[in-house]
C-alpha positions as CSV (number, residue, x, y, z in Angstrom):
1,X,-76.2,54.1,32.7
2,X,-76.9,53.2,36.2
3,X,-74.8,53.8,39.4
4,X,-74.4,51.9,42.6
5,X,-71.9,52.1,45.6
6,X,-71.1,48.3,45.4
7,X,-71.2,45.6,42.8
8,X,-70.7,41.9,43.7
9,X,-70.0,39.5,41.1
10,X,-71.1,36.0,42.2
11,X,-74.0,35.0,44.3
12,X,-72.5,32.0,46.0
13,X,-71.6,31.6,49.7
14,X,-68.9,34.4,49.9
15,X,-70.9,36.8,47.6
16,X,-74.2,36.6,49.4
17,X,-72.3,36.8,53.0
18,X,-70.5,40.0,51.4
19,X,-73.9,41.4,50.2
20,X,-76.0,41.0,53.0
21,X,-73.3,42.4,55.4
22,X,-72.4,45.4,53.2
23,X,-76.0,46.4,52.8
24,X,-76.5,45.7,56.5
25,X,-74.0,48.6,56.9
26,X,-76.0,50.8,54.8
27,X,-74.3,50.3,51.7
28,X,-76.1,50.2,48.1
29,X,-75.4,46.7,46.8
30,X,-76.2,45.2,43.4
31,X,-75.4,41.4,43.4
32,X,-74.9,39.9,39.9
33,X,-74.7,36.4,38.9
34,X,-74.8,34.7,35.4
35,X,-76.7,31.7,36.7
36,X,-80.3,31.4,36.8
37,X,-80.3,30.5,40.6
38,X,-78.2,31.9,43.5
39,X,-76.1,29.7,45.7
40,X,-76.0,26.3,43.4
41,X,-73.1,25.1,45.1
42,X,-74.6,25.5,48.4
43,X,-77.7,23.6,47.4
44,X,-75.7,20.5,46.3
45,X,-73.0,20.5,49.1
46,X,-72.9,18.0,51.9
47,X,-75.0,15.5,49.9
48,X,-77.9,18.1,49.9
49,X,-77.6,18.9,53.6
50,X,-74.9,21.6,53.5
51,X,-72.0,21.1,55.9
52,X,-72.0,25.0,56.5
53,X,-68.9,25.2,58.9
54,X,-66.6,23.3,61.3
55,X,-66.7,23.8,65.1
56,X,-62.9,23.3,65.1
57,X,-62.0,25.9,62.4
58,X,-58.5,27.3,62.6
59,X,-55.9,28.6,60.2
60,X,-54.1,25.2,60.2
61,X,-57.0,23.8,58.2
62,X,-56.3,26.0,55.1
63,X,-53.7,25.5,52.4
64,X,-52.2,28.7,50.8
65,X,-48.8,29.7,49.5
66,X,-49.2,32.4,51.9
67,X,-50.5,30.5,55.1
68,X,-50.8,33.7,57.3
69,X,-53.2,35.3,55.2
70,X,-56.6,33.8,56.2
71,X,-55.9,34.4,60.0
72,X,-57.2,37.9,60.2
73,X,-60.7,37.2,58.4
74,X,-61.2,33.9,60.2
75,X,-60.5,35.6,63.6
76,X,-62.9,38.5,62.9
77,X,-65.9,36.2,61.6
78,X,-65.8,32.9,63.4
79,X,-67.6,29.8,63.0
80,X,-69.5,30.7,66.3
81,X,-70.8,33.9,64.5
82,X,-72.1,31.9,61.5
83,X,-73.7,29.3,64.1
84,X,-75.4,32.3,65.7
85,X,-76.8,33.5,62.6
86,X,-78.2,29.9,61.8
87,X,-79.7,29.7,65.2
88,X,-81.3,33.3,64.8
89,X,-83.3,31.9,61.9
90,X,-84.1,28.7,63.7
91,X,-82.5,26.5,61.1
92,X,-82.1,23.0,62.6
93,X,-78.7,21.4,62.4
94,X,-76.4,18.7,64.0
95,X,-72.8,17.9,64.3
96,X,-72.1,14.7,62.0
97,X,-68.6,14.1,63.3
98,X,-65.0,15.8,63.7
99,X,-66.9,19.2,64.2
100,X,-68.8,19.2,61.1
101,X,-72.2,20.9,61.2
102,X,-74.8,19.9,58.7
103,X,-78.6,21.0,58.3
104,X,-81.2,18.5,59.7
105,X,-83.4,19.3,56.9
106,X,-81.9,20.5,53.5
107,X,-79.1,22.8,52.2
108,X,-82.2,25.2,51.0
109,X,-82.4,26.3,54.7
110,X,-79.0,27.9,54.5
111,X,-79.4,29.5,51.1
112,X,-83.0,30.7,52.0
113,X,-81.5,32.3,55.3
114,X,-78.9,34.2,53.4
115,X,-81.4,35.2,50.8
116,X,-83.8,36.4,53.7
117,X,-80.9,38.6,55.1
118,X,-80.1,40.0,51.7
119,X,-83.6,40.9,51.0
120,X,-84.1,42.5,54.5
121,X,-81.0,44.6,54.1
122,X,-81.9,45.6,50.7
123,X,-79.7,43.8,48.3
124,X,-80.5,44.0,44.7
125,X,-79.9,40.6,43.2
126,X,-80.1,40.1,39.6
127,X,-79.5,36.6,38.0
128,X,-79.0,35.5,34.4
129,X,-76.6,38.6,34.0
130,X,-73.4,38.5,32.2
131,X,-70.3,40.9,32.4
132,X,-68.7,41.8,29.0
133,X,-66.0,44.2,30.1
134,X,-64.7,46.0,33.2
135,X,-62.9,49.4,33.2
136,X,-61.2,51.2,35.9
137,X,-62.7,54.8,36.3
138,X,-61.8,57.8,38.3
139,X,-64.6,57.0,40.9
140,X,-64.3,53.2,40.7
141,X,-65.4,50.7,38.0
142,X,-67.5,50.6,34.9
143,X,-69.1,47.3,34.0
144,X,-70.7,46.6,30.6
145,X,-73.5,44.1,31.4
146,X,-76.6,42.5,30.0
147,X,-78.4,44.8,32.2
148,X,-76.5,47.6,30.4
149,X,-73.8,49.9,31.9
150,X,-73.2,49.9,35.7
151,X,-70.8,52.2,37.7
152,X,-69.8,51.4,41.1
153,X,-67.2,52.7,43.7
154,X,-66.5,49.1,44.9
155,X,-66.2,45.9,42.9
156,X,-66.0,42.6,44.6
157,X,-65.2,39.4,42.8
158,X,-66.8,36.4,44.4
159,X,-67.0,34.1,41.3
160,X,-65.4,31.1,43.0
161,X,-62.8,28.5,41.4
162,X,-63.2,26.1,38.5
163,X,-64.6,23.1,40.3
164,X,-68.1,21.6,39.3
165,X,-68.5,23.5,35.9
166,X,-72.0,21.9,35.5
167,X,-72.9,24.4,38.3
168,X,-71.7,27.2,36.4
169,X,-68.1,27.5,37.5
170,X,-66.0,29.5,35.2
171,X,-62.5,31.2,35.3
172,X,-64.0,34.6,35.2
173,X,-62.6,35.9,38.5
174,X,-59.1,34.8,37.4
175,X,-59.4,36.8,34.2
176,X,-60.5,39.9,36.2
177,X,-57.6,39.4,38.7
178,X,-55.2,39.3,35.5
179,X,-56.8,42.1,33.9
180,X,-55.9,44.4,36.8
181,X,-52.4,43.1,37.3
182,X,-52.6,40.2,39.6
183,X,-50.4,37.2,39.7
184,X,-52.4,34.0,39.5
185,X,-51.1,30.8,41.2
186,X,-51.5,27.5,39.2
187,X,-54.9,26.0,39.7
188,X,-55.9,22.5,40.1
189,X,-58.8,20.3,41.5
190,X,-58.8,19.7,45.3
191,X,-60.8,17.5,47.6
192,X,-61.3,15.1,44.6
193,X,-61.4,11.3,44.0
194,X,-58.3,9.5,42.5
195,X,-58.3,7.4,39.2
196,X,-56.5,4.2,39.1
197,X,-55.4,2.6,35.7
198,X,-53.0,0.0,36.5
199,X,-53.7,-3.8,37.7
200,X,-55.5,-2.2,40.9
201,X,-58.3,-0.9,38.8
202,X,-59.8,-4.4,38.8
203,X,-59.6,-4.7,42.8
204,X,-61.2,-1.2,43.0
205,X,-63.9,-2.2,40.7
206,X,-64.7,-5.6,42.5
207,X,-64.8,-3.6,45.7
208,X,-66.7,-0.8,44.4
209,X,-69.0,0.7,47.2
210,X,-67.0,-0.8,49.8
211,X,-66.0,1.7,52.5
212,X,-63.2,1.4,55.1
213,X,-61.6,3.2,57.8
214,X,-57.9,3.9,57.0
215,X,-55.0,6.2,57.8
216,X,-54.0,7.8,54.6
217,X,-50.7,9.6,54.3
218,X,-48.8,11.5,51.2
219,X,-46.2,14.3,51.4
220,X,-46.0,14.5,55.2
221,X,-49.8,14.8,55.6
222,X,-52.0,12.2,57.0
223,X,-55.8,11.8,57.6
224,X,-57.8,9.1,59.4
225,X,-61.2,8.7,57.8
226,X,-62.9,6.1,55.4
227,X,-61.8,5.3,51.9
228,X,-64.4,4.3,49.4
229,X,-63.5,1.8,46.3
230,X,-65.2,2.9,43.0
231,X,-65.3,1.7,39.6
232,X,-62.8,4.6,38.8
233,X,-60.5,4.1,41.7
234,X,-60.4,5.5,45.2
235,X,-62.6,8.2,46.9
236,X,-64.1,8.9,50.4
237,X,-63.2,11.5,53.0
238,X,-59.5,10.4,53.6
239,X,-58.9,10.3,49.7
240,X,-60.5,13.7,49.3
241,X,-58.5,15.2,52.1
242,X,-55.2,13.8,50.8
243,X,-55.8,14.7,47.3
244,X,-55.1,18.4,48.0
245,X,-51.7,17.6,48.9
246,X,-50.8,15.0,46.2
247,X,-49.2,15.7,42.9
248,X,-49.1,13.7,39.9
249,X,-46.6,10.8,40.1
250,X,-46.8,10.8,44.1
251,X,-47.3,7.8,46.1
252,X,-50.1,7.7,48.4
253,X,-49.7,5.3,51.5
254,X,-52.8,3.5,53.0
255,X,-52.9,1.9,56.4
256,X,-55.8,-0.5,56.2
257,X,-55.4,-1.3,59.9
258,X,-55.0,2.0,61.6
259,X,-55.9,0.6,65.0
260,X,-53.5,-2.3,64.8
261,X,-49.7,-2.9,64.6
262,X,-50.2,-5.1,61.5
263,X,-47.0,-7.2,62.2
264,X,-47.8,-7.7,65.8
265,X,-51.3,-8.5,65.0
266,X,-50.5,-11.2,62.5
267,X,-47.8,-12.8,64.7
268,X,-50.4,-12.8,67.6
269,X,-53.2,-14.6,65.3
270,X,-50.4,-17.2,64.0
271,X,-49.7,-18.0,67.8
272,X,-53.1,-17.9,69.1
273,X,-55.1,-19.4,65.9
274,X,-52.6,-21.2,63.9
275,X,-55.4,-23.2,62.1
276,X,-57.4,-20.3,60.9
277,X,-56.9,-19.3,57.1
278,X,-56.0,-15.7,56.6
279,X,-58.9,-14.6,54.8
280,X,-61.1,-15.8,57.8
281,X,-59.2,-13.5,60.1
282,X,-59.3,-10.5,57.8
283,X,-63.0,-11.1,57.5
284,X,-63.4,-10.3,61.1
285,X,-61.8,-6.5,60.2
286,X,-63.2,-6.0,56.8
287,X,-66.2,-7.0,54.6
288,X,-66.2,-10.7,53.8
289,X,-65.8,-9.8,50.2
290,X,-62.9,-7.4,50.6
291,X,-61.2,-9.9,53.0
292,X,-61.6,-12.9,50.3
293,X,-60.3,-10.4,47.6
294,X,-57.2,-9.2,49.6
295,X,-56.1,-12.7,50.7
296,X,-56.6,-14.1,47.2
297,X,-55.3,-11.5,45.0
298,X,-52.4,-10.1,47.4
299,X,-51.4,-13.1,49.6
300,X,-52.9,-16.6,48.7
301,X,-54.6,-17.5,51.7
302,X,-53.7,-20.5,53.7
303,X,-53.6,-21.4,57.5
304,X,-51.7,-18.9,59.4
305,X,-49.4,-21.7,60.7
306,X,-48.0,-22.2,57.1
307,X,-46.9,-18.7,56.7
308,X,-43.0,-18.0,57.2
309,X,-41.8,-15.0,59.0
310,X,-40.8,-13.3,55.8
311,X,-44.5,-14.0,54.3
312,X,-45.9,-12.6,57.4
313,X,-43.9,-9.4,57.2
314,X,-44.9,-9.0,53.3
315,X,-48.5,-9.2,54.5
316,X,-48.0,-6.7,57.4
317,X,-46.4,-4.4,54.9
318,X,-49.3,-4.5,52.3
319,X,-52.0,-4.2,55.0
320,X,-50.2,-1.5,57.0
321,X,-48.5,0.5,54.2
322,X,-50.4,-0.1,51.0
323,X,-48.7,2.0,48.4
324,X,-50.7,3.3,45.6
325,X,-49.7,5.7,42.7
326,X,-53.1,7.1,41.3
327,X,-52.9,7.7,37.4
328,X,-54.8,11.2,38.1
329,X,-57.9,12.7,39.8
330,X,-61.2,12.9,38.3
331,X,-60.5,16.6,37.9
332,X,-62.8,19.7,38.2
333,X,-65.7,17.6,37.1
334,X,-66.2,16.2,40.7
335,X,-63.7,18.4,42.7
336,X,-65.1,20.3,45.6
337,X,-62.6,23.0,45.3
338,X,-60.0,24.6,43.4
339,X,-56.6,24.8,44.8
340,X,-54.5,28.0,43.9
341,X,-55.9,31.0,42.4
342,X,-55.5,34.7,43.0
343,X,-52.0,35.2,44.8
344,X,-52.9,36.5,48.3
345,X,-49.7,38.5,48.6
346,X,-51.3,41.0,46.3
347,X,-54.5,41.4,48.5
348,X,-55.1,42.9,52.0
349,X,-55.6,40.3,54.5
350,X,-57.6,42.9,56.5
351,X,-59.7,44.2,53.8
352,X,-59.6,41.8,50.9
353,X,-58.9,44.8,48.8
354,X,-56.6,44.4,45.8
355,X,-53.1,46.0,46.5
356,X,-53.0,46.7,42.6
357,X,-56.2,48.2,42.0
358,X,-57.8,50.3,44.8
359,X,-61.6,49.5,45.1
360,X,-61.3,46.0,43.7
361,X,-61.9,43.0,46.2
362,X,-61.6,39.4,46.1
363,X,-63.3,36.9,48.4
364,X,-63.9,33.2,48.7
365,X,-62.5,30.4,46.5
366,X,-61.1,32.7,43.8
367,X,-58.4,33.4,46.3
368,X,-55.4,31.1,46.8
369,X,-57.0,29.7,50.2
370,X,-58.4,26.1,50.2
371,X,-59.9,24.5,53.3
372,X,-59.8,21.1,54.4
373,X,-63.1,18.7,53.9
374,X,-65.6,19.3,56.4
375,X,-67.3,22.9,56.3
376,X,-64.0,24.8,56.2
377,X,-64.4,26.3,52.7
378,X,-67.6,27.5,53.6
379,X,-66.2,29.1,56.9
380,X,-63.6,30.9,54.6
381,X,-66.5,32.0,52.3
382,X,-68.3,33.6,55.3
383,X,-65.5,35.0,56.8
384,X,-63.6,36.6,53.8
385,X,-66.9,37.9,52.6
386,X,-67.7,39.5,55.8
387,X,-64.2,41.0,55.8
388,X,-64.5,42.8,52.6
389,X,-68.1,44.1,53.5
390,X,-66.7,46.2,56.3
391,X,-64.6,48.3,53.7
392,X,-66.5,48.3,50.3
């Protein structure tokens, strides 16, 4: 049997940050992962460019049943701290939009930086390692693993959520939480595309690949970003954002003309360009294909002077407040995050330590803390991993 001070299960963003920080404090750290490679989600994130943080990170960018929980960690390890680490390693990056920071080159720059830091701090990383059982002992925890038995004083669960199972996501962290008396909040896919199965599916399929700037709203939340039509339904940043607030059966409202008052714009066009066809005018705002499809399948296109006030009001309602009831989402297969998880009311917001089982810590996505799209989930991984590392 081998003995170490700290075992961290999960070599993703939160686990790597926790490992390099704890080892940097002089703690003896063993980092375990069942995958054959560390940081798989880091590598594929941001289209392979890793949206590693957001300059405008604040607690309001996170969803949780316990909204105050994330404040302490986010205040102690900020986006500027991580940007400082990136700069120290000379990793080139840029702001794409809305404070979203991406690597100029590849996500592997960020993973390489974290692994270098772990290496320098003396972290022992063991991949292809499974954990069979975990027991509480007088001095900490005893793990039965494919490496043999491992005894540790502090055990950190950094195993993430259920999203993208092809990258190795499992519910292991939830099982551990349950074993040691923690309540779990219901989990579901977040930041995920919608599927459409009614007559709208044909329209989505016809427009597949078309992207349009919209204001998307549901359950009192709104996001202004692009939506993307797909063969399965709707995707794009605005849809991914709103999906975290949507529940089955809810209506999603899409304003296709966020820069115009639709009714006022149509009346103005009717007055100024009475002989122009509706599809021609819409073609100035959308792609020609989208304008033609909307005009023909929704409105029956004709010259503007031929529309009655009631018809124009109906067109304005469709363009300014298109109501869609998704059949569902694409689920964990393509979801960027998992909503719900370990109830944070049973975890210290200062140390990330379990209030049920001393010496057990939870960091990252396994907790019921989910960020908006745009680098916020990585910032939560860095901040929560760093917070736990001060106390393990």
